[in-house]
N, C-alpha and C positions, 0 to 999 in steps of 0.2 A: 284536598287539604287546604285549609284556610290560612292565608299569610299571617304572620305574627303581627305585622304592622301594616294594615291596609293603606294603600296610597303611597307607600315608601318604596323606593327602588333599592334592592339589596346593594350593599357597598361594593361587592365584587363586580357586579354588572356595571355600576357607575364608573368604577376605576377603569374597567376594560373599555367602556365606551369613550372615556376621556383619553385614554392612551391611543386608541385607534384614531380618534378624531384629530389628535394633535400630531399624528405622524410619527410618534415615538416607537411605534410597533415595527419599524423598518428593520430592526436587528434580526438577523437570521438565527434560528434555533440551531444550536450545535449538537449533533448526535454523533457518538463515536463511530457508528457504523456507516455514516454517509459523509462524504467530503463536502465542505462548504463551497460556495460558488467561487470565492477567492482562491481556495486551494486548487480547484480544478482549473481556474484561469491561469495559474502560474505554471502549469505543467508544460505547455507548448514551448515557452522560452527555455526552460531547463532541458527539454528534449532536443531542441535545436543546438544547444551548447554541447550536449553529449554527442550528438550526431557529428558535429564539427571536430571534436577533440578525441573521439573514441579510440583512435589508434595509439595515442600517447599518454593516456591516463592510467592510473593504477586503480584496480577494482578489488576490493576485499570481498571474498565470498564467505559468508557466515555458515556454520554447520547447518545442514539441511534438517528441517523439522519433520520428523516422522512420528506422528502422534504426540506423546509426551516426551519423546527422546530427541536429542540433537545428534546428527551423524556427521562427524568431521570427514570421514572417508568419502561420503557422497559429495561433500563440499569440494574436496580435492578433484573428484571426477568432473564436477561442473567447472571448476577453475581450468582444468585441462581442456575441456570442450570450448570454453570461451576463448582461451588462448589460441587454439587451432582455428577458431572462427575469426580471429583478428580483432577481438574486443580488448584492446589495451594490454597492459601488463597485469596479469591476474594473479592474486595470491589467496590461498585459503586461510581463513582465520580458525584457530583451534578452539578459542573460547566461545561457547554458545551464548546467545542472549539468555539472561537469567530466567526470564519467564518462558517456560516451555508450553504453557497452555494458551490457546487462542481465546481471545475475548469472545463470549457468546454472541453469535450473530442473530439479529432480529429481522433481517431481510434476506432474501435468497442470495444476493450477491454482496452481502455485507462483510464476509470473512476477509477478502483482500484489503478492504479499507480498515478493518480492525487490526489486521496484521501490519498495515502501513503505519497506523498511528503508534502502535507499540514499538515498531522498529525505529521510527523517527524519534520517539522519546528516548529510546536506548542510545542512539547515536548522538543525540544532543547532550546526553549526560556522560557518554563514554566514547569520545571521538576515536575512530579506528586508525587514523593516520594515512588513509588512502584518499584518493580523489573521489571515489565512489564506493558504495558498499551495496551488496545484494543479499537478500534473505529469501529463501525458498521454503514454502510449506508444502510438502508432498504427502500430507496426512490424509487428504481426501480420497475417497474411493473413486471419484469420477474425474478428478483433475488436480491441477497444481496451482497454487497462488504464489505470487512473487512480488517483491518490492525492490526497486533500485533507487537509492538515495544518493545525493551528492555529499560532499565532505561536511556540510552544515547539518545534514540530516533531512534536508528538504527533498521531497519526492521528485523523482524524474519519471519513473514508470511504475504504475501499480497495475498488476495484471492477474488474469486468471485464464487458464487454458484447460479445455477438457481433454482427457486422454482419448486418443483415437481407438476405435473398437478393435482394430487389428493388432495394436501394440499397447495394451494397457500397461500403465506404470512407466511409460517411456518419458518421464518428466524432464530429463536433462535436455533432450532435443526440443521440447516445447519451450523451455526457458531460453535456450540459445536462439531458436527461431524468433522469439519475441524481441530479443535484443537486436538481431539482424534486421528484423522488420523496422525497428526504430532507426537503425543506422542507414539502411539502404532504401527504404521506401517511405511512404507516408506513415506518420506515427500511428500506432495502433490506438484504437479507441479505449478509454478506460472502461472498466466493468460498469454496467448499468447500475443505477441507484436502486 
């Protein structure tokens, strides 16, 4: 194919080269399915604060997401399990997040981060009155995704755990174990990008 104007550089390439050369291309591209470096960097300080205060905080447990439904009864079960495990004063929230559908994932481990973004946006627009809030999505056939946010809606823990082969759908224990890992041991690693 013959160029329309021989000897001329297409404007798009010229602009791209100029932006790259000037260093203006340093801004990170934000994708809803992947946390930014700043978002990931903020997690350890928030986790340390939760670790320090976990016995004395209030934790709101939102209705557990099961497909397109939200189950308040399962939230009560999780709240009881967290209380027995010594994770603060836990209360179940009866009103589910308005959006029951998970944002479509474009990467294998994108779903927890999509869930985290949606939950953060919900809490920022609708504060729950607790020190922390947790949302669990047990819709997956192979595991559970969960998000723990502080009162401002900032992420403390974004996680995903696979169901053990011997006890499929034992999601409550997986979430409690993840929070106990956060409180008692080294913080769990966030799901890979």
